[in-house]
C-alpha positions in Angstrom: 3.3 -3.4 23.6 6.5 -1.3 24.6 8.1 -2.3 21.4 5.3 -0.9 19.4 4.8 2.7 18.9 1.6 4.2 17.3 0.7 7.7 16.4 -2.9 9.1 16.7 -5.0 11.9 15.3 -3.5 14.1 12.7 0.0 13.1 12.5 0.3 11.0 9.2 3.6 9.4 8.4 4.4 8.1 5.1 5.7 4.6 6.0 7.3 1.8 3.8 4.3 -0.1 2.4 6.2 -3.2 1.4 9.2 -5.4 1.8 11.3 -4.8 -1.3 15.1 -5.4 -2.1 18.1 -3.3 -2.1 17.4 0.5 -2.6 14.1 0.3 -4.5 12.2 2.0 -1.7 14.6 4.8 -0.6 12.7 7.7 -2.5 9.3 8.6 -1.1 7.0 10.8 -3.3 4.1 12.4 -1.5 0.9 13.6 -3.3 1.3 17.3 -2.3 4.5 18.2 -4.4 6.8 16.9 -1.8 9.1 13.9 -1.3 12.2 12.7 0.6 15.3 10.9 -0.8 16.9 8.6 1.7 19.8 7.5 -0.4 21.9 9.2 2.3 20.4 8.0 5.6 22.4 10.6 7.6 21.0 13.5 5.7 17.7 12.6 3.9 17.1 15.2 1.0 13.9 16.9 0.5 12.6 16.8 -3.2 9.9 18.4 -5.2 7.4 16.1 -6.9 4.5 16.5 -9.5 1.7 15.2 -7.1 -1.0 17.9 -6.3 -3.4 15.6 -4.0 -3.5 14.7 -0.4 -4.4 11.1 -0.6 -2.6 7.8 -1.8 1.0 7.8 -2.8 3.5 5.0 -3.6 6.7 5.1 -5.5 9.5 2.8 -6.4 13.3 3.2 -7.5 15.8 1.1 -9.3 18.2 -1.1 -7.4 20.7 1.7 -7.4 18.3 4.1 -5.7 17.3 6.0 -8.7 13.7 7.1 -8.9 11.7 5.0 -11.7 8.1 6.4 -11.2 5.4 7.1 -8.6 1.5 7.1 -8.2 -0.7 9.5 -6.3 -4.3 10.3 -6.0 -5.0 13.9 -7.6 -7.5 16.4 -6.4 -10.2 14.9 -8.7 -9.8 11.5 -6.9 -8.1 10.0 -9.8 -5.1 7.7 -9.7 -2.3 9.2 -11.6 1.4 8.0 -12.4 4.4 10.4 -12.8 7.7 9.4 -14.4 11.1 10.2 -13.0 11.0 13.6 -14.6 7.7 14.4 -12.3 5.5 14.5 -15.5 2.6 12.4 -16.1 3.4 9.3 -17.6 2.0 8.1 -21.0 -1.7 6.8 -20.9 -2.1 7.4 -17.1 -5.5 9.1 -17.4 -8.8 7.6 -16.6 -7.9 5.5 -13.4 -10.4 5.8 -10.6 -9.2 6.1 -7.1 -11.0 6.1 -3.8 -8.4 5.8 -0.9 -6.9 8.1 1.6 -3.4 7.0 2.8 -2.6 3.4 2.0 -4.9 2.7 -1.1 -2.0 1.9 -3.6 1.1 -0.2 -3.8 3.7 -0.7 -6.4 5.6 -4.1 -7.1 7.8 -5.4 -9.8 6.3 -7.9 -11.9 8.2 -11.4 -11.2 10.2 -12.4 -13.8 10.4 -9.1 -15.6 13.3 -6.5 -15.7 10.8 -3.8 -17.2 7.4 -4.4 -16.0 5.6 -3.3 -12.8 2.2 -3.5 -11.3 0.3 -0.8 -9.6 -2.6 -2.1 -7.4 -5.2 0.7 -6.4 -8.6 0.9 -5.3 -11.6 3.0 -6.8 -15.3 3.7 -6.7 -16.7 4.4 -10.2 -20.4 4.8 -10.2 -20.4 4.0 -6.5 -19.1 0.4 -7.0 -16.0 -0.2 -4.9 -13.3 -2.0 -6.7 -9.7 -3.2 -6.3 -7.8 -2.8 -9.6 -4.4 -3.3 -11.1 -2.5 -1.5 -13.9 0.9 -2.4 -15.6 3.6 -0.1 -16.3 6.4 -0.9 -18.9 9.5 1.0 -18.0 11.1 -0.1 -21.4 8.9 2.4 -23.3 9.3 6.3 -23.9 13.3 6.0 -23.5 13.0 4.7 -20.1 10.3 7.2 -18.9 7.7 4.4 -19.1 4.0 4.0 -20.2 1.0 2.5 -18.8 0.1 -0.6 -21.0 -2.8 -1.9 -19.0 -5.2 -0.2 -16.5 -8.4 -0.7 -14.4 -8.1 -4.4 -14.7 -10.5 -5.7 -11.9 -9.1 -7.7 -9.3 -12.0 -7.8 -6.9 -15.2 -6.0 -7.0 -15.7 -5.2 -3.4 -14.9 -2.6 -0.8 -11.6 -2.8 0.7 -10.3 -1.0 3.7 -7.4 1.7 3.3 -4.5 -0.6 4.0 -3.1 -2.2 0.8 0.3 -3.5 1.3 2.9 -6.1 -0.3 5.4 -8.3 0.9 8.2 -10.6 -1.0 7.3 -14.3 -1.2 9.4 -16.7 0.9 10.9 -18.0 -2.7 12.4 -14.5 -3.2 10.7 -14.2 -6.4 7.0 -13.9 -6.0 5.0 -11.4 -4.1 1.9 -11.3 -1.7 -0.5 -8.5 -2.2 -2.5 -8.1 0.9 -5.7 -5.9 1.7 -8.6 -6.2 4.0 -12.5 -6.3 3.5 -14.3 -3.0 4.7 -17.9 -3.3 6.1 -20.0 -0.2 6.6 -21.8 0.5 9.0 -19.0 -0.9 11.4 -19.6 -4.4 12.1 -17.7 -7.1 13.7 -15.4 -8.4 10.9 -11.7 -8.9 10.1 -11.3 -10.6 6.8 -8.0 -10.4 5.0 -7.4 -11.1 1.1 -3.9 -12.4 0.3 -3.0 -12.5 -3.5 -0.1 -14.3 -4.8 1.5 -12.7 -7.6 3.5 -15.1 -9.8 5.4 -14.4 -13.2 2.5 -15.7 -15.2 -0.6 -15.1 -13.3 -2.3 -13.4 -10.2 -3.9 -16.1 -8.2 -7.2 -15.9 -6.6 -7.2 -14.5 -3.1 -6.7 -16.5 -0.1 -9.5 -15.3 2.1 -9.0 -15.6 5.8 -11.6 -14.4 8.6 -11.1 -13.7 12.2 -14.4 -11.8 13.1 -13.0 -10.0 16.1 -13.0 -6.4 15.6 -15.1 -3.4 14.6 -14.1 -2.4 11.0 -13.3 1.0 9.8 -12.4 2.5 6.6 -9.0 3.7 7.7 -6.7 1.0 8.7 -2.9 0.4 8.5 -0.8 -2.7 8.2 2.6 -2.2 9.8 5.2 -5.0 8.9 7.6 -6.1 11.5 11.3 -5.9 10.4 11.3 -9.6 10.1 8.2 -9.4 7.5 6.8 -12.5 9.2 4.3 -10.7 11.2 2.6 -7.3 11.2 0.4 -5.0 13.4 -3.0 -3.9 12.1 -4.4 -0.6 13.5 -7.9 0.6 12.8 -9.5 4.0 13.0 -11.4 3.0 16.2 -8.1 2.1 18.1 -8.1 -1.8 17.6 -4.6 -3.1 17.3 -3.6 -6.8 16.9 -0.5 -8.5 15.9 -0.6 -11.1 13.3 1.9 -13.7 12.1 2.4 -14.2 8.2 3.8 -17.1 6.6 5.6 -15.8 3.4 5.6 -19.2 1.8 1.8 -20.2 2.2 0.2 -16.8 2.7 -1.3 -18.0 5.9 -2.4 -15.4 8.4 -2.7 -16.2 12.1 -3.6 -14.1 15.0 -0.5 -13.7 17.4 -2.1 -11.6 20.0 -4.6 -8.7 20.5 -3.0 -5.7 21.7 -6.0 -3.4 22.3 -9.7 -3.7 21.7 -11.5 -0.8 20.1 -10.9 2.4 21.9 -13.5 5.0 22.8 -12.3 8.6 23.1 -13.9 11.6 24.5 -11.8 13.8 22.4 -12.7 12.8 18.8 -9.3 11.2 18.4 -8.8 8.6 15.7 -5.9 6.0 15.5 -4.1 6.0 12.0 -0.5 5.1 12.0 2.3 3.1 13.6 5.6 1.4 13.3 7.8 -1.2 15.1 10.6 0.4 16.9 14.1 -1.1 16.7 
């Protein structure tokens, strides 16, 4: 536990949501008109963005570290996508969103040099749903356009911890999320989707049934990307091994059970230290 640092209560850090190659994750765009450019790790540069909300945010750059586009949740709880000029991307309207801080993730479509997936969660008509959209960066002179949106992946409620990691073959991707049960019950169900060039495979569903669920959860990857730490709002922390070839998740060790606090504190973020 000494090598794992977690932050509680009101400090929310935007941490890298996925394992991605080269410099595609060096520009972080937040939802409240702010961002950070990490191309120079010695002196990170603050940037201004087009986002106007306080919830989900995810971004992606090209292999040289140039911003391509990003997505945020706006003040109307809609998912919106901005291009590199910080203006709304073509056809970005009408995308429901219902997350807080880890409810979206962008990955390149395997086998394509211009198509990208955005995975996001929404709650239209009070029906929790996991969606995907496709962005084509070859359109609009490189500013991109949303060519498909609101494609239902799974019509169930997910916790606020969508993440992605590269497959062991170096081409495909895994997108991982967790089932959310309300009111809190003992459950710990992961959904791992294999993203291939020609299809998105049905989820590999894995149950552990050892925790009190909460809507706010975070999956924090170890630098090896072969294990991760799960943190829930009620203070449950557990480390899991992950097989990037098969998608198998196995419980490594439970760090803490659910914590009870006399100070109304909640558990939200974390990171593995070097």
